[in-house]
C-alpha positions in Angstrom: 43.0 33.4 -57.7 46.0 31.2 -58.6 46.0 27.6 -59.6 47.5 26.4 -56.3 44.8 28.0 -54.2 42.0 26.6 -56.5 43.6 23.2 -56.3 43.6 23.3 -52.5 40.0 24.6 -52.3 38.6 22.0 -54.7 40.3 19.0 -53.2 39.8 20.1 -49.6 36.1 20.7 -50.3 35.7 17.3 -51.9 37.5 15.4 -49.1 35.5 17.2 -46.5 32.2 16.4 -48.2 33.2 12.7 -48.6 33.2 12.4 -44.8 29.4 13.0 -44.9 28.9 9.6 -46.3 26.8 10.8 -49.3 27.2 9.3 -52.8 30.6 10.0 -54.3 29.2 11.1 -57.7 26.9 13.7 -56.0 29.8 15.2 -54.0 32.4 15.3 -56.8 29.8 16.6 -59.3 28.7 19.3 -56.9 32.2 20.5 -56.3 33.0 20.5 -60.0 29.8 22.3 -61.0 30.1 25.0 -58.3 33.8 25.5 -59.2 33.0 25.8 -62.9 30.3 28.5 -62.2 32.6 30.3 -59.8 35.5 30.4 -62.3 33.6 31.0 -65.6 30.3 32.4 -64.6 27.3 31.6 -66.7 29.6 29.8 -69.2 30.3 27.2 -66.6 26.6 26.3 -66.3 26.7 24.3 -69.6 29.8 22.2 -68.7 27.8 19.4 -67.0 25.5 19.2 -70.0 28.3 19.1 -72.6 30.3 16.5 -70.6 27.3 14.2 -70.2 26.3 14.4 -73.9 29.9 13.8 -74.9 30.0 10.6 -72.8 27.1 9.2 -74.7 29.3 8.8 -77.8 31.8 6.6 -76.1 30.7 3.2 -77.4 32.8 1.4 -74.8 30.4 2.5 -72.2 28.0 -0.1 -73.5 30.4 -2.8 -72.1 29.7 -1.8 -68.5 26.1 -3.0 -68.2 26.9 -6.1 -70.3 29.8 -7.2 -68.0 27.7 -6.3 -64.9 24.9 -8.4 -66.2 27.3 -11.3 -66.9 28.6 -11.2 -63.3 25.2 -11.1 -61.7 23.8 -13.9 -63.9 26.7 -16.2 -63.3 26.4 -15.5 -59.6 22.8 -16.7 -59.7 23.9 -19.9 -61.6 25.2 -21.4 -58.3 28.7 -21.4 -59.8 30.5 -20.7 -56.5 28.9 -23.6 -54.7 29.7 -26.0 -57.5 33.3 -24.8 -57.8 33.9 -25.2 -54.1 32.5 -28.7 -54.2 35.0 -29.5 -57.0 37.9 -28.1 -54.9 36.6 -29.9 -51.9 36.8 -33.2 -53.7 40.1 -32.6 -55.5 42.3 -30.7 -53.0 40.6 -31.6 -49.6 43.0 -34.5 -49.0 46.1 -32.2 -49.1 47.3 -30.1 -46.2 46.0 -26.6 -46.8 44.2 -27.9 -49.9 40.8 -26.2 -49.1 42.6 -22.9 -48.5 44.7 -23.1 -51.7 41.6 -24.1 -53.7 39.6 -21.3 -52.2 42.1 -18.7 -53.5 41.7 -20.1 -57.0 37.9 -19.9 -56.8 38.0 -16.4 -55.4 40.2 -15.4 -58.4 37.8 -17.1 -60.9 34.7 -15.5 -59.3 36.4 -12.1 -59.2 37.4 -12.5 -62.8 33.8 -13.4 -63.8 32.2 -10.6 -61.9 35.0 -8.0 -62.4 35.3 -7.0 -58.8 37.0 -8.1 -55.6 34.1 -8.1 -53.2 32.1 -10.8 -55.1 34.8 -13.5 -54.6 35.4 -12.6 -51.0 31.7 -12.6 -50.1 31.0 -15.9 -51.9 33.9 -17.7 -50.3 33.2 -16.1 -46.9 29.8 -17.6 -47.0 30.7 -21.0 -48.5 34.3 -21.8 -47.8 35.0 -20.1 -44.4 32.4 -22.2 -42.4 33.6 -25.3 -44.2 37.3 -24.7 -43.3 36.6 -23.7 -39.7 34.5 -26.9 -39.3 37.5 -28.9 -40.5 39.9 -27.3 -38.0 41.6 -24.7 -40.2 43.2 -22.2 -37.9 41.8 -18.7 -37.7 45.3 -17.3 -38.2 45.1 -18.1 -41.9 41.5 -18.6 -43.1 40.2 -15.0 -43.2 43.4 -13.8 -44.7 43.4 -16.2 -47.7 39.8 -15.4 -48.5 40.4 -11.6 -48.5 43.6 -12.0 -50.6 41.9 -14.4 -53.1 39.0 -12.0 -53.5 41.3 -9.2 -54.4 42.7 -11.0 -57.4 39.6 -10.0 -59.4 41.2 -6.5 -59.7 44.0 -7.9 -61.9 42.6 -10.9 -63.6 40.5 -9.9 -66.7 37.9 -8.8 -67.3 38.4 -6.4 -64.4 35.9 -3.5 -64.2 38.5 -1.4 -62.5 40.6 -1.6 -65.7 37.5 -0.5 -67.7 37.1 2.6 -65.6 40.8 3.4 -65.6 41.0 2.8 -69.3 38.1 5.2 -69.9 39.6 8.0 -67.8 43.2 7.5 -69.0 42.2 6.9 -72.7 44.0 3.6 -72.7 42.8 0.5 -74.6 40.9 -1.6 -72.2 41.9 -4.9 -73.9 45.6 -4.0 -73.5 45.0 -3.3 -69.7 43.4 -6.7 -69.3 46.3 -8.5 -71.0 48.8 -6.5 -69.0 47.1 -7.5 -65.7 47.2 -11.2 -66.5 50.8 -12.1 -65.7 50.9 -10.0 -62.4 47.6 -11.5 -61.4 48.9 -15.1 -62.1 52.1 -14.4 -60.2 50.1 -13.0 -57.2 47.8 -16.0 -57.2 50.7 -18.4 -57.3 52.4 -16.6 -54.4 49.3 -16.8 -52.3 48.9 -20.5 -53.0 52.6 -21.1 -52.3 52.4 -19.3 -49.0 49.4 -21.2 -47.8 50.9 -24.5 -49.0 54.3 -23.9 -47.4 52.9 -22.6 -44.1 50.5 -25.6 -43.8 53.5 -27.9 -44.4 55.5 -26.2 -41.7 52.5 -26.0 -39.3 50.3 -29.0 -40.2 47.8 -28.2 -37.5 46.6 -24.9 -39.2 45.4 -26.6 -42.4 44.7 -30.3 -41.9 43.7 -32.6 -44.7 40.3 -34.1 -44.9 39.9 -37.3 -42.9 40.0 -40.5 -45.1 36.2 -41.1 -44.7 35.4 -37.7 -46.4 37.6 -38.3 -49.4 36.2 -39.4 -52.7 37.4 -41.6 -55.6 38.5 -40.5 -59.1 35.1 -41.0 -60.6 33.5 -38.4 -58.4 36.5 -36.1 -58.8 36.2 -36.2 -62.6 32.4 -35.6 -62.5 32.9 -32.6 -60.2 35.1 -30.9 -62.8 32.1 -30.1 -65.0 31.4 -27.2 -62.6 34.3 -25.3 -64.0 33.9 -26.1 -67.7 31.1 -23.6 -68.5 32.4 -20.5 -66.7 36.0 -21.1 -67.8 34.9 -21.6 -71.4 32.9 -18.4 -71.3 35.9 -16.4 -69.9 38.2 -17.8 -72.6 35.7 -17.0 -75.3 35.2 -13.4 -74.1 38.9 -12.8 -73.7 40.2 -14.9 -76.6 38.1 -13.2 -79.2 39.2 -9.8 -77.9 42.9 -10.7 -77.8 42.8 -12.1 -81.3 41.2 -8.9 -82.5 38.0 -10.6 -83.6 35.8 -8.5 -81.3 35.9 -5.1 -79.6 35.5 -4.7 -75.9 31.8 -3.9 -76.4 31.2 -6.9 -78.6 33.0 -9.2 -76.1 30.9 -7.9 -73.3 27.7 -8.7 -75.3 29.0 -12.2 -75.9 29.7 -12.5 -72.2 26.2 -11.4 -71.3 24.5 -13.9 -73.7 27.0 -16.6 -72.6 26.1 -16.1 -68.9 22.5 -16.9 -69.8 23.6 -20.0 -71.6 25.7 -21.1 -68.5 22.7 -20.6 -66.2 20.6 -22.7 -68.6 23.3 -25.4 -68.6 23.2 -25.5 -64.8 19.4 -25.6 -65.0 19.0 -22.6 -62.7 17.5 -20.1 -65.2 14.1 -18.7 -64.4 12.3 -15.6 -65.6 12.3 -14.3 -62.0 16.1 -14.6 -62.0 16.4 -12.7 -65.3 14.2 -9.9 -64.0 16.2 -9.6 -60.7 19.5 -9.6 -62.6 18.3 -6.9 -65.0 17.1 -4.9 -62.0 20.5 -5.1 -60.2 22.3 -4.4 -63.5 20.5 -1.1 -64.3 20.9 0.1 -60.7 24.6 -0.5 -60.6 25.1 0.8 -64.2 23.2 4.0 -63.3 25.6 4.6 -60.4 28.6 4.0 -62.5 27.4 6.3 -65.3 26.9 9.1 -62.8 30.3 8.5 -61.4 31.7 8.9 -65.0 29.8 12.2 -65.5 31.1 13.6 -62.2 34.7 12.4 -62.8 34.8 13.8 -66.4 33.3 17.1 -65.3 35.8 17.5 -62.4 38.6 16.7 -64.7 37.5 19.2 -67.3 37.4 22.0 -64.7 40.6 21.1 -63.1 42.6 20.4 -66.3 41.5 23.7 -67.7 43.4 25.3 -64.8 46.6 23.5 -65.4 46.7 20.4 -63.3 50.3 19.4 -64.1 51.7 22.8 -63.0 49.8 22.7 -59.7 50.9 19.1 -58.9 54.5 20.0 -59.9 54.4 22.8 -57.3 53.0 20.5 -54.7 55.8 18.0 -55.2 58.4 20.7 -54.9 59.5 20.8 -58.6 60.4 17.1 -58.8 58.4 16.5 -62.0 60.7 15.9 -65.0 63.6 15.1 -62.7 62.6 11.8 -61.2 59.4 10.2 -62.6 59.8 7.1 -60.5 59.7 9.1 -57.3 56.5 10.9 -58.6 54.9 7.5 -59.3 56.0 6.3 -55.8 54.4 9.4 -54.2 51.2 8.7 -56.1 51.2 5.0 -55.0 51.7 6.2 -51.3 48.7 8.5 -51.7 46.6 5.7 -53.1 47.5 3.4 -50.1 46.4 6.1 -47.7 43.2 6.9 -49.6 42.3 3.3 -50.1 41.9 2.8 -46.3 38.9 5.1 -46.3 37.6 5.0 -49.9 36.6 2.3 -52.4 38.5 1.7 -55.7 36.1 3.6 -58.0 35.8 6.6 -55.7 39.6 6.8 -55.2 40.2 6.7 -59.0 37.7 9.4 -59.9 38.9 11.7 -57.2 42.6 11.4 -58.2 42.4 10.9 -62.0 42.0 14.6 -62.9 45.1 15.4 -61.0 47.4 12.4 -61.6 46.7 11.4 -65.2 47.7 14.7 -66.9 50.9 14.7 -64.8 51.8 11.1 -65.7 51.1 11.7 -69.4 53.3 14.8 -69.3 56.1 12.8 -67.8 55.8 10.2 -70.6 54.9 7.4 -68.1 53.4 4.3 -69.7 49.8 4.5 -68.7 49.2 0.7 -69.1 52.0 0.1 -66.6 50.6 2.6 -64.2 47.1 1.1 -64.4 48.4 -2.2 -63.2 50.4 -0.5 -60.5 47.2 1.2 -59.4 45.3 -2.1 -59.1 48.1 -3.7 -57.0 48.1 -0.6 -54.8 44.3 -0.8 -54.3 44.7 -4.4 -53.2 47.3 -3.3 -50.6 45.1 -0.4 -49.4 41.9 -2.5 -49.1 43.6 -5.1 -47.0 45.9 -3.0 -44.8 44.9 -2.6 -41.2 43.4 -0.8 -39.4 40.9 0.7 -41.9 41.1 -1.5 -45.0 37.7 -1.9 -46.6 38.1 -5.7 -47.1 38.8 -6.2 -43.4 35.4 -4.9 -42.4 33.6 -6.9 -45.1 35.4 -10.0 -43.7 34.3 -9.2 -40.2 30.7 -9.1 -41.4 31.1 -12.6 -43.0 32.7 -14.3 -40.0 30.2 -16.6 -38.1 29.3 -15.2 -34.8 30.2 -18.4 -32.9 33.6 -18.8 -34.6 35.5 -16.8 -32.0 37.3 -14.8 -34.7 38.0 -11.2 -33.6 39.0 -8.1 -35.6 42.6 -8.6 -34.3 42.6 -12.1 -35.7 41.5 -10.8 -39.1 44.3 -8.2 -38.9 46.9 -10.8 -38.1 45.7 -13.2 -40.8 46.0 -10.6 -43.6 49.5 -9.2 -42.8 51.5 -12.0 -44.7 49.3 -11.4 -47.8 49.8 -7.6 -47.6 53.6 -8.2 -47.5 53.3 -10.4 -50.6 51.4 -7.6 -52.4 54.0 -5.0 -51.4 56.7 -7.3 -52.8 54.9 -7.6 -56.1 54.3 -3.8 -56.2 58.0 -3.1 -55.8 58.9 -5.7 -58.5 56.4 -4.2 -61.0 57.6 -0.7 -60.1 61.2 -1.4 -60.9 60.7 -4.0 -63.6 57.9 -2.7 -65.9 58.4 -5.4 -68.5 56.6 -7.9 -66.2 53.5 -5.9 -67.1 54.4 -4.7 -70.7 55.8 -7.9 -72.2 52.5 -9.8 -72.8 50.7 -6.8 -74.4 53.8 -6.3 -76.7 53.6 -9.9 -77.8 49.9 -10.1 -78.4 49.3 -6.7 -80.0 
């Protein structure tokens, strides 16, 4: 049996099984284990065991539960409510101010929790009803919350970068640094779009009425909401960038610091701690099994010659036009992202894409940032983007917002993301400059 046929069988089987809705790690692991046994007989039986044991020695794996704990603990601190209250007081008097401020809060929450869903859900529950109440138009409110939530993919410490770094063997700290400038650019473009559109169409993002505005004293007092979480993020990232700590040590500081933040907000209880630990080990367990499945699948497939198979699939273009190969991969991610989440998409494609990219000499830090921007586009692209359906579930039933409204609201932000993707694709230094300066 040749490599091409095995490639088609393995990936076709995996994609077919994914339609059953079962856990990704079970399906990927099952395909990998059965393939190993079919190809190498009894020798393939030990592959899952050896890959699982080998993963135990990756000390960076310890950072996952610590960062997850940090995100859950900060979420329980009431940070989102306090931050929105701060934005309400500072930016509410400006046209589109609540919308622009919500984007910033989504980015901060996403950075703290390392995912995109957390920021979107928090602002969907807190900011969306508030903006609708104050006559913000439905043509913009759902889009800005979805877009702002997605910034957590690029702004450190992103868990997607941790997973990608593990699979691609790229320093995670370098990935975080590389994502900072594109993340800041994207946030700035979102804010600029909301601000400009609300200036052109004042009725879609009206300022707060004078009676709801507050004085400078209340504004300054409200700023204390952002001090603790921002200080914690700068501590975690600053020590890592300066080389004082490793990723694992930074994650431990973040976990302990999140407890301190909750104590500062006077919202720490033993019940909260128990619940956070419970959520942490559950999510950590799922992630660890995903790693086992992904590594096993990669070991089986790479042993067959992944680069050669993919070269044949692309019609022999590898080595001739690396940019086109990367563009093809980006297109595949956009399609897959409409039906799969970020982790699932990465573990399914990493065994195939990463060896090819490394063989081409592609900078894996640059591609990691490209991947995250591509995931953002996929998750927000109608009609099947994952974030669109999350948003639909968050919309108040009496708001009158339909799925079509959500689609229309997100399109300008998707266009902005595509623009950034093209810029990063053709100007890699936007991604690589800051890591080169700080490392």
